[in-house]
N, C-alpha and C positions, 0 to 999 in steps of 0.2 A: 896243369890243366891237360886233359887228354888230347891227343893229336887227331884221333880218329882218321887214320890214313885212308881207309876205305869208307866213303860216305855215300849217301844217296839223298836225293833232293826231297823225297817224302812221299810222293803219290805213286801208287801201283795200279796196274790194270785191274778193273773190277771184273769178277766172274759174271757170266751172263745171267745166272739166277738172281744175283743182286741187282743188276741193271733192270731186269724184267720186273722184279718186285717193286722197285722204286717207280718205274715208269707206269706200272699198272695201278699205283695207289694202294699197295698192300697195307693191311692194317699195321699200326706201329709195332705191335708185339711181334708179329711175324717178321717184319723188316728188321727189327732189332736182333731177333734170333739169328737171322741169316748173317747180319753184320758181325755179330759176336763170333759165330763159327768161322767165318772167313778171315777175320782179324787174327784169331788164334792160329789159323793155318799159315798166314803170312808172317806172323811173329816167329813161328817155328822155322819157316823157310829162311828168314833172315839169319837166324842163329845157325842153321845148317850151312849156309853159304859162308859164314865166318864174319859177319858184321858184329860190331860191338856197340852199336847205337841203334835204337829200334823205333820204328814208326808204325802207325796203324794203317798206312797206305792211303789215308784220307778217305777210307771206305764209308764213313758216315756223312760225307759231304757230296753235294752235287757238283762241286768244283772247288778249286783251291781257295776261293775267297768267300764261299757261301757260309762258312761258319759265322761271318759277320752279318751278312745280309739275312740269314735265317734267325739271328738272335736280336736283330735291331729293327724296329719299326720305323717307317718313314719313307721307304722305297716303293715306287710304283712298278710292279713287275710286268705291267702291260706296255711300258714304254722302253725305248732302247736307243743307244747311240750306235750308229752303224760302225763296224770295224772291218776294214778290208784286209783279208788274209792272203798270203802268198802260198800256194800249194806246191810242195815238191812233187816229183814225178809220182811218188807212191800215193799222193793225196789227190790226184786228178779226179774231178767229179764231185769233190766235197764243196758244198756251197759256202760262200762267205757267211759269217755269223754276225749276229748283233748281240752285244752285251745287254742283258736285261736288268732293269732295276734302276730307274732314275729317281733321285731324291726329290720328293714333292712336299714333304712335311719335315718339321724339326725331328731329328733323330730321337728315338726313345728306346733305350735298351731293355729288352724283356728278360734276358738271362745272360749268364756268362757265355762267352763265345765258345769255349771248349767244354762246357758243362756236360755235354752228351758224349764226350770222347775220353777225357782224362781218367775218370775213375776206373774204367775197364782196363785201360793201359797200365795204370798203377798196380792193379791187382794181378795182371797176367804177363807183363813184359818180362822177358828173361834177362834184361839188363837195362842200362840207362835209357831214358826216353828222349826222343826228339819230338818237339811239337812245332808245327808250322803255322804261321799266321800271315794273312795278306798285309802288305804295307798300307798304311793309311794313305800314302801318296797315290795308291792305285785308284782311289775312288773319285777324286775330282775329274780325272781324265775320262772316266767311263760312266759316271753317275750324275754329273752336274751338266744339265742341258739348258742352255740359254733359252729364255722364253717360257720355261716351265719351272726350273728349280729356284728362281728368284722368290717364289712365294714362300719358300722355306728359309733360304739363305741369300743375302744380298750379293754375295760373290763366292767364288770357289774357295777362297782363303777361310772364310767363316765356316763353310762346310768342312774343310779339312781340319780345322781346329777341333770340331766336335768328334770327328773320326779319330783323331790323335788321342783324345781323352779316353775313348773307348778301348783302343788298341793298347795304349799304355797301361790302363787298368788291368788288362788281361795279361800282358807280359809280366807285370808286377806280381799278379796272383800265381802265374805259372812258376816263377822263381820261388815264391814262398811255398808252393806245393812240392818243391824238390825236383822239378823237371831239370834234367842235366843240360839240355841243349835246346835253345829257343832260336828258331830261324824265321826271319821275315822275308817273304817273297815279294820282290819289287821289280816287276818287268817294266814299269813305266820309265825307269832310268834309260832304257833303250831309246826313248823318244829323243833324248839329247844327242844320240849318236848318228841319227839318220836325218838328212836334210829335209825330207818331206814331212817328218814328224816335228822337227823344229819349227817348220812353217805353220803346222797345225797349232802348236802351242802358242806361237806368236799371235796368230789370228784369234784364238779362243780365250787366252788367259793372260798374255803379256810377254815380256822379254824372257827368253829361255834361261839366260844366266841367272836372273833374279828368281825364276821359278825353281831352278836347280838348288839354289841356296835355301829356298823355302822347303823343298822336299827333304834335303839333308837334315835340316832342323827338325822336321816332323818325325823322321825315322829315329833321330837321336833321342828325342823325347821318349820314344817307346823303348829304346835300348836302356836309357838311364834308369827308367822305372824298374827294369829287371836286373840291373847290375848287382851282382851278389857273388861272393867267393864260391867257386866251384860250378858256376853256371856259364856255359859256353854260349856266346851270342854271335849270330851269323846273319848275313844277308845273301840272298840268292838273286843274281841278276841274269835275266835272259831276254830274248828278243821275240817272245811270243811262242806259245806251245798249245795248239788246239788241233786235234785230229791230224797230227804230223805236219801242220802248217806253221807259218811264222809271219810276222808283220813288220819287222825292222831289221836293218843291216847296219854294219859299221863297227869299227874297232873301238876300243876303250879310250883311245888317245884323247878325244875331246874333253873327257871328264875325269881322266885318271888321277891327276894331281889332287883335285879337290875331293873327289870321291874317296880315294884310298887314304887320304890324310885326315879327312874330317869325319867320316862315319865312324862311330864309336863301337866297333865290332871287333871280335876276335878272329873271325873267318869270313872270307869273301868266296862265295861259290860262283865261279865264273864260267860262262858258256864259251867253250873253245872246240866245238865239234866240227866246224867247217870254216870255209874262207870268210863267211859273213862276220865272224868274230874278230878278224884282224890278227895282228901278230902278238907275240908275247912281250914286245918291247915296252908297252906301257907298264908292265909289272915292275920295272925298275923303280917306279914311284911308290911301291908298297912299303910302308914303314917297317922298320925292323921289329920282329916279334909277332907280326900279323901272319896268319896262315892263309894261303891261297889254295882253294880246292879247284883243281883243274877239271872242268867238265869236258873231258875228251871223248867220252863214249856217248854216241847219239841215242836219245830215247825216241827219236822220230822214225828211224829206219830199222828194218829187221836185220840188215846186214851186220854181221859180227865183225868188230874191228880186229885187226891183227895186233897181237901183244907187242911184237917188235916195233910197230908204229907208235904205240902208246909209250913204250920205253924211250924211244928216240925223242918223242915230244916232251916227255917229262924232263929228260936231260937238257933239251933246248930251253925249257922254262927255267931250269935251275941256274942258267947263266944270269938271270935277273932276280930270282928269289932263291935263297939257299934251300937246298934239298930238304933240310929239316923243317922248313916252313911251307912245304908243299903237301898236298894230299890229292886224292883222285876220286872222281864221281862221274855219273852220267851228266850230260849237259843240263838236263831238266828232269822233271818228273815224267813218269810214263802215262799219267792220266791227270793232267791239270784240270781237265773237265772229265766228268764221270765216264763219258763214252770212250775216252782213251785214245792213244795214238794207234797208228795202223801197223801193228805188229802183234805177235802172239805172246801169251804168257810164257811159253817156252823160250821165245826170243828174249823176253825181259829178264828171266832168271839167268840165261846164258851171259847176258851183258853184265849183270850184277856179279856173277861169279868171276867174270873177267876182271872187274874192278877189284875185287878182293884178292884174286891171285896175283894181279899186277902189283897191288900195294904190298903184298907180302914179299914179292921178289925185290921190290925197290927198297923197302924200309925194314925188312926183317920178317921174322916168323909171325909177329903179331900185326894184324891190320890196324890195331889201335895206335901203335907207336908209343913214344915216350910221353912223359908228363912235364 
């Protein structure tokens, strides 16, 4: 199975023309034409930089999880659960956001989640395709609101079960379609790392340890549906990524043994860009044969990392995971939400070039590595 030593999380900064067209309610034909043109551009750019796995930058989405909310009926877009974000210095003045879309009716799937994305990629990608999906576990925390959502589901677990069915059907279909790399984005695991969010879980849904077991089982159901020879399955864990902001802190220590040993994936994409992520020590619990993709390059800040620092940190991580089981990426996408993080496209490409160049220096002339 390919190692993909140089990886990216999936989303890229949208060009202003695309943002303007979507915000102004451009007719679907014009919007699609802009998306097509810009996706072709970033596919070519990924190839130019030296990547060997390709995404469409999530350019057809309003955010990393809207492929589900756009394809599934039952969410009320006028309601929201408040989310407090923490702004880094570069993000001062950015207001806290609210996640829109509370479940108010039983879910009804109108179309496949990636029906609007995959055919174009299959036709135009210069190499193997990575498709990203939001974790089913994302939705109870942000879309189940007590006092409202009970009209559709008696509790969060019943709601989660329906979301799992939808996501698992999509991962199965993507594997059948020949997608080489399927990644589930699961930032809600960071709730279990941060005391304030553990308190939130306990107050809203129950004991965090039991909820963690439920979350792992939910994601595993989605991975099992896609398990097929030649398909790479990955999970990306982060601590929030919205306009260069974040919402959770804490190392992986609290959940490492359970998470690394029970999640049925080939690759863990882990945020390690600053001190909020803790040390590499929990990586000692990663089972033999699993790949850890070190998210050492920040997608939040325009400052370009020093390659010598990346090399030193990769070496430090290799004390816990063999070098042949490591890879490199940015810590998160550059635009988890369509508006993107607070850096320029030139900054983005420089960081991605650094990822490829560093991977080539560490693992050899190919950023892809061995099989």
